[in-house]
TIVO-2410 file (N, C-alpha, C; in nm, 3 decimals):
# residues 182
REC num residu      c1      c2      c3 atome chaine
REC   1      M   0.854 -11.817  -0.433     N      A
REC   1      M   0.826 -11.783  -0.572    CA      A
REC   1      M   0.913 -11.664  -0.610     C      A
REC   2      G   0.976 -11.673  -0.725     N      A
REC   2      G   1.065 -11.566  -0.768    CA      A
REC   2      G   0.991 -11.443  -0.817     C      A
REC   3      R   1.066 -11.335  -0.825     N      A
REC   3      R   1.009 -11.207  -0.870    CA      A
REC   3      R   0.951 -11.218  -1.011     C      A
REC   4      A   1.021 -11.287  -1.101     N      A
REC   4      A   0.973 -11.303  -1.239    CA      A
REC   4      A   0.841 -11.381  -1.242     C      A
REC   5      A   0.830 -11.483  -1.157     N      A
REC   5      A   0.706 -11.562  -1.152    CA      A
REC   5      A   0.591 -11.478  -1.101     C      A
REC   6      L   0.615 -11.392  -1.002     N      A
REC   6      L   0.510 -11.303  -0.951    CA      A
REC   6      L   0.462 -11.206  -1.058     C      A
REC   7      I   0.553 -11.154  -1.136     N      A
REC   7      I   0.517 -11.061  -1.244    CA      A
REC   7      I   0.430 -11.132  -1.348     C      A
REC   8      V   0.469 -11.254  -1.384     N      A
REC   8      V   0.393 -11.332  -1.481    CA      A
REC   8      V   0.252 -11.362  -1.426     C      A
REC   9      C   0.243 -11.402  -1.299     N      A
REC   9      C   0.113 -11.431  -1.237    CA      A
REC   9      C   0.025 -11.307  -1.235     C      A
REC  10      A   0.082 -11.194  -1.198     N      A
REC  10      A   0.006 -11.069  -1.194    CA      A
REC  10      A  -0.044 -11.032  -1.332     C      A
REC  11      A   0.040 -11.049  -1.433     N      A
REC  11      A  -0.002 -11.018  -1.570    CA      A
REC  11      A  -0.115 -11.109  -1.614     C      A
REC  12      L  -0.105 -11.239  -1.581     N      A
REC  12      L  -0.211 -11.333  -1.620    CA      A
REC  12      L  -0.341 -11.304  -1.547     C      A
REC  13      L  -0.334 -11.273  -1.419     N      A
REC  13      L  -0.455 -11.240  -1.343    CA      A
REC  13      L  -0.520 -11.114  -1.396     C      A
REC  14      G  -0.439 -11.015  -1.429     N      A
REC  14      G  -0.494 -10.891  -1.484    CA      A
REC  14      G  -0.559 -10.915  -1.618     C      A
REC  15      A  -0.498 -10.998  -1.702     N      A
REC  15      A  -0.555 -11.027  -1.834    CA      A
REC  15      A  -0.684 -11.105  -1.821     C      A
REC  16      G  -0.692 -11.194  -1.722     N      A
REC  16      G  -0.813 -11.274  -1.706    CA      A
REC  16      G  -0.932 -11.194  -1.661     C      A
REC  17      S  -0.913 -11.086  -1.589     N      A
REC  17      S  -1.025 -11.009  -1.540    CA      A
REC  17      S  -1.066 -10.899  -1.636     C      A
REC  18      W  -0.985 -10.873  -1.736     N      A
REC  18      W  -1.018 -10.767  -1.829    CA      A
REC  18      W  -1.080 -10.829  -1.952     C      A
REC  19      S  -1.212 -10.808  -1.973     N      A
REC  19      S  -1.285 -10.879  -2.079    CA      A
REC  19      S  -1.280 -10.809  -2.213     C      A
REC  20      A  -1.203 -10.701  -2.227     N      A
REC  20      A  -1.202 -10.629  -2.353    CA      A
REC  20      A  -1.095 -10.680  -2.448     C      A
REC  21      Q  -1.026 -10.790  -2.414     N      A
REC  21      Q  -0.929 -10.845  -2.507    CA      A
REC  21      Q  -1.003 -10.891  -2.632     C      A
REC  22      A  -0.942 -10.868  -2.746     N      A
REC  22      A  -1.012 -10.898  -2.871    CA      A
REC  22      A  -0.978 -11.037  -2.923     C      A
REC  23      G  -1.081 -11.103  -2.975     N      A
REC  23      G  -1.067 -11.225  -3.051    CA      A
REC  23      G  -1.128 -11.196  -3.187     C      A
REC  24      S  -1.166 -11.299  -3.260     N      A
REC  24      S  -1.230 -11.273  -3.389    CA      A
REC  24      S  -1.347 -11.369  -3.409     C      A
REC  25      Y  -1.443 -11.327  -3.492     N      A
REC  25      Y  -1.561 -11.407  -3.523    CA      A
REC  25      Y  -1.591 -11.389  -3.671     C      A
REC  26      R  -1.608 -11.500  -3.743     N      A
REC  26      R  -1.644 -11.495  -3.885    CA      A
REC  26      R  -1.797 -11.498  -3.895     C      A
REC  27      V  -1.854 -11.397  -3.958     N      A
REC  27      V  -1.999 -11.382  -3.972    CA      A
REC  27      V  -2.055 -11.495  -4.057     C      A
REC  28      Q  -2.162 -11.559  -4.008     N      A
REC  28      Q  -2.230 -11.667  -4.079    CA      A
REC  28      Q  -2.359 -11.614  -4.140     C      A
REC  29      A  -2.409 -11.679  -4.244     N      A
REC  29      A  -2.536 -11.640  -4.305    CA      A
REC  29      A  -2.645 -11.644  -4.198     C      A
REC  30      G  -2.725 -11.538  -4.189     N      A
REC  30      G  -2.833 -11.531  -4.093    CA      A
REC  30      G  -2.796 -11.467  -3.961     C      A
REC  31      D  -2.666 -11.440  -3.938     N      A
REC  31      D  -2.624 -11.374  -3.815    CA      A
REC  31      D  -2.675 -11.230  -3.813     C      A
REC  32      T  -2.702 -11.179  -3.695     N      A
REC  32      T  -2.730 -11.037  -3.676    CA      A
REC  32      T  -2.628 -10.982  -3.579     C      A
REC  33      L  -2.605 -10.852  -3.586     N      A
REC  33      L  -2.511 -10.791  -3.491    CA      A
REC  33      L  -2.557 -10.814  -3.349     C      A
REC  34      W  -2.687 -10.810  -3.327     N      A
REC  34      W  -2.739 -10.828  -3.192    CA      A
REC  34      W  -2.703 -10.967  -3.140     C      A
REC  35      E  -2.721 -11.070  -3.224     N      A
REC  35      E  -2.689 -11.207  -3.181    CA      A
REC  35      E  -2.540 -11.222  -3.151     C      A
REC  36      I  -2.456 -11.163  -3.237     N      A
REC  36      I  -2.311 -11.172  -3.216    CA      A
REC  36      I  -2.272 -11.100  -3.087     C      A
REC  37      A  -2.326 -10.980  -3.068     N      A
REC  37      A  -2.296 -10.903  -2.948    CA      A
REC  37      A  -2.342 -10.978  -2.824     C      A
REC  38      R  -2.463 -11.031  -2.828     N      A
REC  38      R  -2.519 -11.105  -2.714    CA      A
REC  38      R  -2.432 -11.227  -2.681     C      A
REC  39      A  -2.390 -11.299  -2.785     N      A
REC  39      A  -2.309 -11.420  -2.765    CA      A
REC  39      A  -2.173 -11.388  -2.702     C      A
REC  40      H  -2.128 -11.264  -2.718     N      A
REC  40      H  -1.998 -11.225  -2.665    CA      A
REC  40      H  -2.009 -11.131  -2.546     C      A
REC  41      G  -2.131 -11.115  -2.495     N      A
REC  41      G  -2.151 -11.042  -2.371    CA      A
REC  41      G  -2.134 -10.891  -2.379     C      A
REC  42      V  -2.159 -10.833  -2.497     N      A
REC  42      V  -2.147 -10.688  -2.513    CA      A
REC  42      V  -2.270 -10.634  -2.582     C      A
REC  43      S  -2.284 -10.502  -2.586     N      A
REC  43      S  -2.393 -10.439  -2.659    CA      A
REC  43      S  -2.354 -10.427  -2.806     C      A
REC  44      V  -2.453 -10.403  -2.892     N      A
REC  44      V  -2.425 -10.381  -3.034    CA      A
REC  44      V  -2.336 -10.258  -3.049     C      A
REC  45      E  -2.364 -10.154  -2.971     N      A
REC  45      E  -2.284 -10.032  -2.978    CA      A
REC  45      E  -2.137 -10.061  -2.944     C      A
REC  46      A  -2.113 -10.141  -2.841     N      A
REC  46      A  -1.976 -10.176  -2.803    CA      A
REC  46      A  -1.908 -10.259  -2.913     C      A
REC  47      L  -1.984 -10.350  -2.975     N      A
REC  47      L  -1.929 -10.431  -3.084    CA      A
REC  47      L  -1.892 -10.343  -3.203     C      A
REC  48      L  -1.978 -10.246  -3.237     N      A
REC  48      L  -1.948 -10.154  -3.346    CA      A
REC  48      L  -1.825 -10.071  -3.313     C      A
REC  49      D  -1.816 -10.022  -3.188     N      A
REC  49      D  -1.699  -9.943  -3.146    CA      A
REC  49      D  -1.571 -10.026  -3.154     C      A
REC  50      L  -1.577 -10.151  -3.109     N      A
REC  50      L  -1.460 -10.238  -3.112    CA      A
REC  50      L  -1.409 -10.258  -3.254     C      A
REC  51      N  -1.501 -10.254  -3.352     N      A
REC  51      N  -1.463 -10.274  -3.491    CA      A
REC  51      N  -1.447 -10.142  -3.567     C      A
REC  52      G  -1.459 -10.029  -3.497     N      A
REC  52      G  -1.441  -9.899  -3.561    CA      A
REC  52      G  -1.543  -9.873  -3.670     C      A
REC  53      R  -1.669  -9.915  -3.646     N      A
REC  53      R  -1.773  -9.904  -3.749    CA      A
REC  53      R  -1.886  -9.816  -3.700     C      A
REC  54      Q  -1.955  -9.757  -3.797     N      A
REC  54      Q  -2.076  -9.681  -3.765    CA      A
REC  54      Q  -2.197  -9.750  -3.825     C      A
REC  55      G  -2.183  -9.814  -3.939     N      A
REC  55      G  -2.293  -9.885  -4.004    CA      A
REC  55      G  -2.317 -10.020  -3.940     C      A
REC  56      A  -2.442 -10.064  -3.944     N      A
REC  56      A  -2.479 -10.189  -3.879    CA      A
REC  56      A  -2.499 -10.303  -3.978     C      A
REC  57      V  -2.449 -10.291  -4.100     N      A
REC  57      V  -2.466 -10.396  -4.200    CA      A
REC  57      V  -2.346 -10.488  -4.195     C      A
REC  58      I  -2.373 -10.619  -4.182     N      A
REC  58      I  -2.266 -10.719  -4.184    CA      A
REC  58      I  -2.293 -10.817  -4.297     C      A
REC  59      R  -2.189 -10.882  -4.344     N      A
REC  59      R  -2.201 -10.976  -4.455    CA      A
REC  59      R  -2.138 -11.110  -4.415     C      A
REC  60      P  -2.197 -11.221  -4.461     N      A
REC  60      P  -2.138 -11.352  -4.432    CA      A
REC  60      P  -1.993 -11.358  -4.480     C      A
REC  61      G  -1.907 -11.417  -4.399     N      A
REC  61      G  -1.766 -11.429  -4.431    CA      A
REC  61      G  -1.681 -11.318  -4.373     C      A
REC  62      E  -1.745 -11.206  -4.338     N      A
REC  62      E  -1.672 -11.094  -4.279    CA      A
REC  62      E  -1.619 -11.134  -4.142     C      A
REC  63      V  -1.501 -11.087  -4.106     N      A
REC  63      V  -1.441 -11.118  -3.977    CA      A
REC  63      V  -1.454 -10.995  -3.887     C      A
REC  64      L  -1.516 -11.014  -3.771     N      A
REC  64      L  -1.533 -10.907  -3.673    CA      A
REC  64      L  -1.443 -10.931  -3.553     C      A
REC  65      S  -1.392 -10.824  -3.495     N      A
REC  65      S  -1.323 -10.834  -3.367    CA      A
REC  65      S  -1.430 -10.847  -3.260     C      A
REC  66      V  -1.411 -10.940  -3.168     N      A
REC  66      V  -1.505 -10.961  -3.058    CA      A
REC  66      V  -1.426 -10.968  -2.928     C      A
REC  67      P  -1.494 -10.947  -2.814     N      A
REC  67      P  -1.425 -10.961  -2.686    CA      A
REC  67      P  -1.372 -11.103  -2.669     C      A
REC  68      D  -1.286 -11.121  -2.572     N      A
REC  68      D  -1.222 -11.248  -2.543    CA      A
REC  68      D  -1.318 -11.366  -2.550     C      A
REC  69      G  -1.273 -11.479  -2.601     N      A
REC  69      G  -1.355 -11.598  -2.619    CA      A
REC  69      G  -1.411 -11.659  -2.493     C      A
REC  70      R  -1.352 -11.629  -2.375     N      A
REC  70      R  -1.405 -11.686  -2.251    CA      A
REC  70      R  -1.548 -11.640  -2.227     C      A
REC  71      V  -1.580 -11.517  -2.262     N      A
REC  71      V  -1.716 -11.466  -2.246    CA      A
REC  71      V  -1.808 -11.537  -2.344     C      A
REC  72      A  -1.759 -11.557  -2.467     N      A
REC  72      A  -1.842 -11.620  -2.570    CA      A
REC  72      A  -1.882 -11.762  -2.530     C      A
REC  73      A  -1.792 -11.835  -2.469     N      A
REC  73      A  -1.823 -11.973  -2.431    CA      A
REC  73      A  -1.936 -11.978  -2.330     C      A
REC  74      Q  -1.943 -11.881  -2.240     N      A
REC  74      Q  -2.050 -11.879  -2.142    CA      A
REC  74      Q  -2.182 -11.839  -2.204     C      A
REC  75      A  -2.181 -11.752  -2.306     N      A
REC  75      A  -2.303 -11.698  -2.363    CA      A
REC  75      A  -2.358 -11.782  -2.478     C      A
REC  76      R  -2.283 -11.875  -2.533     N      A
REC  76      R  -2.324 -11.951  -2.650    CA      A
REC  76      R  -2.463 -12.014  -2.642     C      A
REC  77      P  -2.508 -12.073  -2.530     N      A
REC  77      P  -2.638 -12.138  -2.531    CA      A
REC  77      P  -2.755 -12.045  -2.565     C      A
REC  78      V  -2.740 -11.913  -2.551     N      A
REC  78      V  -2.850 -11.823  -2.581    CA      A
REC  78      V  -2.832 -11.753  -2.716     C      A
REC  79      A  -2.744 -11.804  -2.801     N      A
REC  79      A  -2.715 -11.736  -2.927    CA      A
REC  79      A  -2.835 -11.728  -3.020     C      A
REC  80      T  -2.938 -11.808  -2.999     N      A
REC  80      T  -3.054 -11.803  -3.088    CA      A
REC  80      T  -3.157 -11.699  -3.046     C      A
REC  81      I  -3.133 -11.629  -2.935     N      A
REC  81      I  -3.225 -11.523  -2.894    CA      A
REC  81      I  -3.219 -11.412  -2.997     C      A
REC  82      R  -3.332 -11.363  -3.039     N      A
REC  82      R  -3.339 -11.258  -3.140    CA      A
REC  82      R  -3.333 -11.121  -3.074     C      A
REC  83      A  -3.308 -11.020  -3.154     N      A
REC  83      A  -3.303 -10.883  -3.103    CA      A
REC  83      A  -3.438 -10.844  -3.049     C      A
REC  84      T  -3.437 -10.769  -2.939     N      A
REC  84      T  -3.562 -10.725  -2.879    CA      A
REC  84      T  -3.602 -10.587  -2.924     C      A
REC  85      G  -3.512 -10.515  -2.984     N      A
REC  85      G  -3.543 -10.382  -3.030    CA      A
REC  85      G  -3.525 -10.277  -2.922     C      A
REC  86      T  -3.489 -10.316  -2.803     N      A
REC  86      T  -3.462 -10.217  -2.699    CA      A
REC  86      T  -3.318 -10.174  -2.715     C      A
REC  87      G  -3.288 -10.055  -2.675     N      A
REC  87      G  -3.152 -10.008  -2.683    CA      A
REC  87      G  -3.142  -9.880  -2.764     C      A
REC  88      A  -3.025  -9.856  -2.822     N      A
REC  88      A  -2.993  -9.729  -2.883    CA      A
REC  88      A  -3.029  -9.721  -3.030     C      A
REC  89      V  -3.122  -9.798  -3.079     N      A
REC  89      V  -3.160  -9.793  -3.219    CA      A
REC  89      V  -3.268  -9.687  -3.236     C      A
REC  90      G  -3.237  -9.583  -3.311     N      A
REC  90      G  -3.331  -9.474  -3.333    CA      A
REC  90      G  -3.424  -9.504  -3.449     C      A
REC  91      P  -3.528  -9.423  -3.468     N      A
REC  91      P  -3.621  -9.442  -3.578    CA      A
REC  91      P  -3.550  -9.441  -3.713     C      A
REC  92      G  -3.579  -9.538  -3.796     N      A
REC  92      G  -3.521  -9.546  -3.929    CA      A
REC  92      G  -3.386  -9.614  -3.936     C      A
REC  93      E  -3.318  -9.638  -3.824     N      A
REC  93      E  -3.189  -9.707  -3.826    CA      A
REC  93      E  -3.212  -9.857  -3.840     C      A
REC  94      V  -3.113  -9.927  -3.897     N      A
REC  94      V  -3.125 -10.072  -3.913    CA      A
REC  94      V  -3.135 -10.136  -3.775     C      A
REC  95      F  -3.240 -10.212  -3.757     N      A
REC  95      F  -3.270 -10.276  -3.630    CA      A
REC  95      F  -3.225 -10.421  -3.630     C      A
REC  96      Q  -3.247 -10.488  -3.744     N      A
REC  96      Q  -3.221 -10.631  -3.751    CA      A
REC  96      Q  -3.200 -10.671  -3.896     C      A
REC  97      Q  -3.121 -10.774  -3.918     N      A
REC  97      Q  -3.099 -10.831  -4.051    CA      A
REC  97      Q  -3.130 -10.978  -4.046     C      A
REC  98      G  -3.173 -11.032  -4.156     N      A
REC  98      G  -3.201 -11.174  -4.163    CA      A
REC  98      G  -3.283 -11.205  -4.285     C      A
REC  99      Q  -3.367 -11.307  -4.275     N      A
REC  99      Q  -3.450 -11.349  -4.387    CA      A
REC  99      Q  -3.596 -11.320  -4.359     C      A
REC 100      A  -3.664 -11.280  -4.465     N      A
REC 100      A  -3.809 -11.261  -4.457    CA      A
REC 100      A  -3.877 -11.376  -4.529     C      A
REC 101      V  -3.988 -11.419  -4.474     N      A
REC 101      V  -4.075 -11.518  -4.538    CA      A
REC 101      V  -4.214 -11.459  -4.537     C      A
REC 102      Y  -4.309 -11.527  -4.600     N      A
REC 102      Y  -4.444 -11.474  -4.598    CA      A
REC 102      Y  -4.544 -11.583  -4.569     C      A
REC 103      Y  -4.659 -11.539  -4.523     N      A
REC 103      Y  -4.769 -11.629  -4.488    CA      A
REC 103      Y  -4.898 -11.553  -4.513     C      A
REC 104      G  -5.010 -11.612  -4.486     N      A
REC 104      G  -5.139 -11.548  -4.513    CA      A
REC 104      G  -5.156 -11.415  -4.444     C      A
REC 105      G  -5.099 -11.400  -4.327     N      A
REC 105      G  -5.108 -11.273  -4.256    CA      A
REC 105      G  -5.231 -11.264  -4.170     C      A
REC 106      R  -5.226 -11.180  -4.071     N      A
REC 106      R  -5.341 -11.152  -3.985    CA      A
REC 106      R  -5.395 -11.017  -4.027     C      A
REC 107      R  -5.521 -11.012  -4.060     N      A
REC 107      R  -5.584 -10.889  -4.109    CA      A
REC 107      R  -5.586 -10.780  -4.003     C      A
REC 108      D  -5.577 -10.658  -4.051     N      A
REC 108      D  -5.586 -10.541  -3.965    CA      A
REC 108      D  -5.670 -10.437  -4.039     C      A
REC 109      T  -5.754 -10.364  -3.967     N      A
REC 109      T  -5.842 -10.266  -4.033    CA      A
REC 109      T  -5.764 -10.147  -4.087     C      A
REC 110      R  -5.645 -10.121  -4.036     N      A
REC 110      R  -5.567 -10.004  -4.081    CA      A
REC 110      R  -5.491 -10.028  -4.210     C      A
REC 111      T  -5.447 -10.152  -4.236     N      A
REC 111      T  -5.364 -10.179  -4.354    CA      A
REC 111      T  -5.359 -10.328  -4.384     C      A
REC 112      A  -5.334 -10.360  -4.511     N      A
REC 112      A  -5.311 -10.499  -4.551    CA      A
REC 112      A  -5.163 -10.535  -4.539     C      A
REC 113      M  -5.080 -10.433  -4.521     N      A
REC 113      M  -4.935 -10.453  -4.510    CA      A
REC 113      M  -4.901 -10.484  -4.364     C      A
REC 114      T  -4.913 -10.611  -4.327     N      A
REC 114      T  -4.889 -10.653  -4.190    CA      A
REC 114      T  -4.776 -10.755  -4.185     C      A
REC 115      A  -4.729 -10.782  -4.063     N      A
REC 115      A  -4.620 -10.878  -4.046    CA      A
REC 115      A  -4.620 -10.934  -3.905     C      A
REC 116      A  -4.548 -11.044  -3.889     N      A
REC 116      A  -4.529 -11.106  -3.759    CA      A
REC 116      A  -4.382 -11.094  -3.722     C      A
REC 117      H  -4.356 -11.061  -3.595     N      A
REC 117      H  -4.220 -11.052  -3.543    CA      A
REC 117      H  -4.222 -11.114  -3.404     C      A
REC 118      L  -4.111 -11.176  -3.365     N      A
REC 118      L  -4.108 -11.245  -3.236    CA      A
REC 118      L  -4.114 -11.152  -3.116     C      A
REC 119      T  -4.054 -11.035  -3.123     N      A
REC 119      T  -4.041 -10.954  -3.002    CA      A
REC 119      T  -4.092 -10.812  -3.011     C      A
REC 120      L  -4.104 -10.755  -3.129     N      A
REC 120      L  -4.149 -10.616  -3.139    CA      A
REC 120      L  -4.293 -10.604  -3.090     C      A
REC 121      P  -4.325 -10.496  -3.020     N      A
REC 121      P  -4.462 -10.478  -2.971    CA      A
REC 121      P  -4.562 -10.468  -3.085     C      A
REC 122      F  -4.682 -10.520  -3.062     N      A
REC 122      F  -4.789 -10.503  -3.160    CA      A
REC 122      F  -4.812 -10.354  -3.180     C      A
REC 123      G  -4.838 -10.314  -3.304     N      A
REC 123      G  -4.860 -10.174  -3.334    CA      A
REC 123      G  -4.734 -10.102  -3.379     C      A
REC 124      T  -4.620 -10.172  -3.381     N      A
REC 124      T  -4.494 -10.112  -3.427    CA      A
REC 124      T  -4.493 -10.111  -3.580     C      A
REC 125      W  -4.452  -9.998  -3.638     N      A
REC 125      W  -4.435  -9.988  -3.783    CA      A
REC 125      W  -4.288 -10.012  -3.817     C      A
REC 126      V  -4.264 -10.100  -3.914     N      A
REC 126      V  -4.129 -10.140  -3.952    CA      A
REC 126      V  -4.113 -10.125  -4.102     C      A
REC 127      R  -3.999 -10.073  -4.145     N      A
REC 127      R  -3.965 -10.071  -4.288    CA      A
REC 127      R  -3.880 -10.194  -4.316     C      A
REC 128      V  -3.925 -10.276  -4.409     N      A
REC 128      V  -3.855 -10.397  -4.451    CA      A
REC 128      V  -3.792 -10.368  -4.586     C      A
REC 129      T  -3.658 -10.380  -4.595     N      A
REC 129      T  -3.588 -10.350  -4.720    CA      A
REC 129      T  -3.520 -10.476  -4.771     C      A
REC 130      H  -3.549 -10.510  -4.897     N      A
REC 130      H  -3.487 -10.627  -4.961    CA      A
REC 130      H  -3.339 -10.596  -4.982     C      A
REC 131      A  -3.251 -10.680  -4.930     N      A
REC 131      A  -3.107 -10.654  -4.934    CA      A
REC 131      A  -3.049 -10.656  -5.075     C      A
REC 132      R  -3.107 -10.733  -5.166     N      A
REC 132      R  -3.052 -10.742  -5.302    CA      A
REC 132      R  -3.111 -10.638  -5.396     C      A
REC 133      T  -3.241 -10.610  -5.385     N      A
REC 133      T  -3.306 -10.520  -5.481    CA      A
REC 133      T  -3.320 -10.378  -5.431     C      A
REC 134      G  -3.316 -10.358  -5.299     N      A
REC 134      G  -3.334 -10.225  -5.244    CA      A
REC 134      G  -3.480 -10.184  -5.229     C      A
REC 135      R  -3.573 -10.267  -5.276     N      A
REC 135      R  -3.716 -10.236  -5.260    CA      A
REC 135      R  -3.753 -10.243  -5.112     C      A
REC 136      S  -3.849 -10.161  -5.072     N      A
REC 136      S  -3.890 -10.164  -4.932    CA      A
REC 136      S  -4.040 -10.150  -4.920     C      A
REC 137      V  -4.090 -10.194  -4.804     N      A
REC 137      V  -4.233 -10.184  -4.772    CA      A
REC 137      V  -4.244 -10.157  -4.623     C      A
REC 138      D  -4.341 -10.073  -4.587     N      A
REC 138      D  -4.368 -10.044  -4.446    CA      A
REC 138      D  -4.480 -10.135  -4.399     C      A
REC 139      V  -4.457 -10.205  -4.288     N      A
REC 139      V  -4.556 -10.301  -4.237    CA      A
REC 139      V  -4.588 -10.273  -4.091     C      A
REC 140      L  -4.706 -10.316  -4.051     N      A
REC 140      L  -4.752 -10.305  -3.913    CA      A
REC 140      L  -4.737 -10.441  -3.846     C      A
REC 141      I  -4.669 -10.446  -3.732     N      A
REC 141      I  -4.653 -10.572  -3.658    CA      A
REC 141      I  -4.782 -10.599  -3.581     C      A
REC 142      N  -4.848 -10.712  -3.617     N      A
REC 142      N  -4.974 -10.747  -3.549    CA      A
REC 142      N  -4.985 -10.897  -3.520     C      A
REC 143      D  -4.872 -10.968  -3.526     N      A
REC 143      D  -4.874 -11.112  -3.501    CA      A
REC 143      D  -4.735 -11.154  -3.453     C      A
REC 144      R  -4.723 -11.277  -3.404     N      A
REC 144      R  -4.596 -11.332  -3.357    CA      A
REC 144      R  -4.543 -11.435  -3.455     C      A
REC 145      G  -4.414 -11.438  -3.472     N      A
REC 145      G  -4.346 -11.531  -3.561    CA      A
REC 145      G  -4.224 -11.458  -3.617     C      A
REC 146      P  -4.150 -11.517  -3.703     N      A
REC 146      P  -4.153 -11.656  -3.748    CA      A
REC 146      P  -4.090 -11.748  -3.643     C      A
REC 147      F  -4.132 -11.871  -3.647     N      A
REC 147      F  -4.081 -11.971  -3.553    CA      A
REC 147      F  -4.000 -12.073  -3.632     C      A
REC 148      G  -3.902 -12.130  -3.569     N      A
REC 148      G  -3.823 -12.235  -3.635    CA      A
REC 148      G  -3.679 -12.195  -3.654     C      A
REC 149      L  -3.647 -12.130  -3.764     N      A
REC 149      L  -3.509 -12.096  -3.796    CA      A
REC 149      L  -3.471 -11.959  -3.741     C      A
REC 150      A  -3.358 -11.951  -3.675     N      A
REC 150      A  -3.312 -11.825  -3.616    CA      A
REC 150      A  -3.283 -11.719  -3.720     C      A
REC 151      S  -3.250 -11.760  -3.842     N      A
REC 151      S  -3.217 -11.663  -3.947    CA      A
REC 151      S  -3.340 -11.589  -4.000     C      A
REC 152      R  -3.458 -11.643  -3.977     N      A
REC 152      R  -3.581 -11.579  -4.024    CA      A
REC 152      R  -3.627 -11.478  -3.920     C      A
REC 153      V  -3.633 -11.351  -3.959     N      A
REC 153      V  -3.661 -11.245  -3.863    CA      A
REC 153      V  -3.800 -11.186  -3.875     C      A
REC 154      I  -3.870 -11.208  -3.987     N      A
REC 154      I  -4.003 -11.149  -4.004    CA      A
REC 154      I  -4.086 -11.234  -4.100     C      A
REC 155      D  -4.215 -11.248  -4.068     N      A
REC 155      D  -4.314 -11.311  -4.155    CA      A
REC 155      D  -4.400 -11.200  -4.212     C      A
REC 156      L  -4.401 -11.186  -4.343     N      A
REC 156      L  -4.479 -11.081  -4.408    CA      A
REC 156      L  -4.614 -11.134  -4.455     C      A
REC 157      S  -4.715 -11.048  -4.456     N      A
REC 157      S  -4.842 -11.086  -4.516    CA      A
REC 157      S  -4.820 -11.103  -4.667     C      A
REC 158      N  -4.910 -11.173  -4.734     N      A
REC 158      N  -4.897 -11.193  -4.879    CA      A
REC 158      N  -4.888 -11.059  -4.952     C      A
REC 159      E  -4.968 -10.961  -4.909     N      A
REC 159      E  -4.969 -10.830  -4.973    CA      A
REC 159      E  -4.834 -10.760  -4.958     C      A
REC 160      A  -4.776 -10.766  -4.839     N      A
REC 160      A  -4.646 -10.704  -4.816    CA      A
REC 160      A  -4.537 -10.776  -4.895     C      A
REC 161      A  -4.543 -10.908  -4.901     N      A
REC 161      A  -4.445 -10.986  -4.977    CA      A
REC 161      A  -4.453 -10.952  -5.125     C      A
REC 162      A  -4.575 -10.935  -5.176     N      A
REC 162      A  -4.592 -10.898  -5.317    CA      A
REC 162      A  -4.533 -10.760  -5.343     C      A
REC 163      A  -4.558 -10.665  -5.253     N      A
REC 163      A  -4.505 -10.529  -5.270    CA      A
REC 163      A  -4.352 -10.529  -5.265     C      A
REC 164      L  -4.296 -10.618  -5.185     N      A
REC 164      L  -4.150 -10.628  -5.174    CA      A
REC 164      L  -4.090 -10.708  -5.289     C      A
REC 165      G  -4.174 -10.784  -5.360     N      A
REC 165      G  -4.128 -10.862  -5.474    CA      A
REC 165      G  -4.064 -10.994  -5.438     C      A
REC 166      I  -4.111 -11.057  -5.329     N      A
REC 166      I  -4.047 -11.182  -5.288    CA      A
REC 166      I  -4.138 -11.305  -5.302     C      A
REC 167      L  -4.254 -11.290  -5.365     N      A
REC 167      L  -4.344 -11.405  -5.377    CA      A
REC 167      L  -4.277 -11.520  -5.452     C      A
REC 168      S  -4.200 -11.490  -5.555     N      A
REC 168      S  -4.136 -11.597  -5.632    CA      A
REC 168      S  -4.014 -11.654  -5.560     C      A
REC 169      E  -3.952 -11.575  -5.471     N      A
REC 169      E  -3.835 -11.620  -5.397    CA      A
REC 169      E  -3.872 -11.708  -5.278     C      A
REC 170      G  -3.978 -11.672  -5.210     N      A
REC 170      G  -4.018 -11.744  -5.090    CA      A
REC 170      G  -3.947 -11.697  -4.965     C      A
REC 171      V  -3.815 -11.687  -4.972     N      A
REC 171      V  -3.731 -11.639  -4.862    CA      A
REC 171      V  -3.636 -11.536  -4.922     C      A
REC 172      A  -3.622 -11.423  -4.853     N      A
REC 172      A  -3.536 -11.317  -4.907    CA      A
REC 172      A  -3.456 -11.250  -4.796     C      A
REC 173      P  -3.333 -11.206  -4.827     N      A
REC 173      P  -3.252 -11.134  -4.728    CA      A
REC 173      P  -3.307 -10.992  -4.712     C      A
REC 174      V  -3.327 -10.950  -4.588     N      A
REC 174      V  -3.384 -10.818  -4.561    CA      A
REC 174      V  -3.315 -10.750  -4.444     C      A
REC 175      T  -3.337 -10.619  -4.435     N      A
REC 175      T  -3.303 -10.544  -4.314    CA      A
REC 175      T  -3.432 -10.483  -4.262     C      A
REC 176      L  -3.442 -10.472  -4.131     N      A
REC 176      L  -3.560 -10.414  -4.067    CA      A
REC 176      L  -3.519 -10.283  -4.000     C      A
REC 177      S  -3.601 -10.181  -4.019     N      A
REC 177      S  -3.582 -10.053  -3.952    CA      A
REC 177      S  -3.712 -10.016  -3.884     C      A
REC 178      V  -3.706  -9.987  -3.754     N      A
REC 178      V  -3.826  -9.950  -3.680    CA      A
REC 178      V  -3.858  -9.805  -3.713     C      A
REC 179      L  -3.982  -9.781  -3.760     N      A
REC 179      L  -4.026  -9.646  -3.794    CA      A
REC 179      L  -4.094  -9.579  -3.677     C      A
REC 180      S  -4.182  -9.654  -3.609     N      A
REC 180      S  -4.250  -9.599  -3.490    CA      A
REC 180      S  -4.296  -9.713  -3.402     C      A
REC 181      R  -4.308  -9.682  -3.275     N      A
REC 181      R  -4.356  -9.778  -3.177    CA      A
REC 181      R  -4.488  -9.730  -3.121     C      A
REC 182      P  -4.570  -9.823  -3.071     N      A
REC 182      P  -4.701  -9.783  -3.018    CA      A
REC 182      P  -4.688  -9.697  -2.893     C      A
***
């Protein structure tokens, strides 16, 4: 094997083991940074750093730099896993984005403003902010859900949905910020 071929092989082997090569990903409606980061094998913080961003708000159609596609192909089957809320998200910072829906709600003696979330611990207080109107409501997580569509991140009680102004919409784009944990 010639010297030039050895150099090419070494370069290819080095590139294959280094997973920080950038590709691109076009944000789809309902995507969250956590889902995108998970699908590409990195943390949300690393994804934000790769894109030179500090804010965690993404919009459909936006193109993000992501690590090399080889990692994404391996992680794709778990892309529907929702954010768990563990990690470097501090109180009041955006935790998750997606759609809110409402249902009858599970009663709690402390408040009528309750909600269901798939992974947040019961007793967690979350601020839900309507992405279009800016209205927000603080809710207590006391149930599990929503189930079905990955884009739906929280089920609000009727009272919380009314306070947020989404009863006529049925489904609304929201951001979730964790205020306190049990």
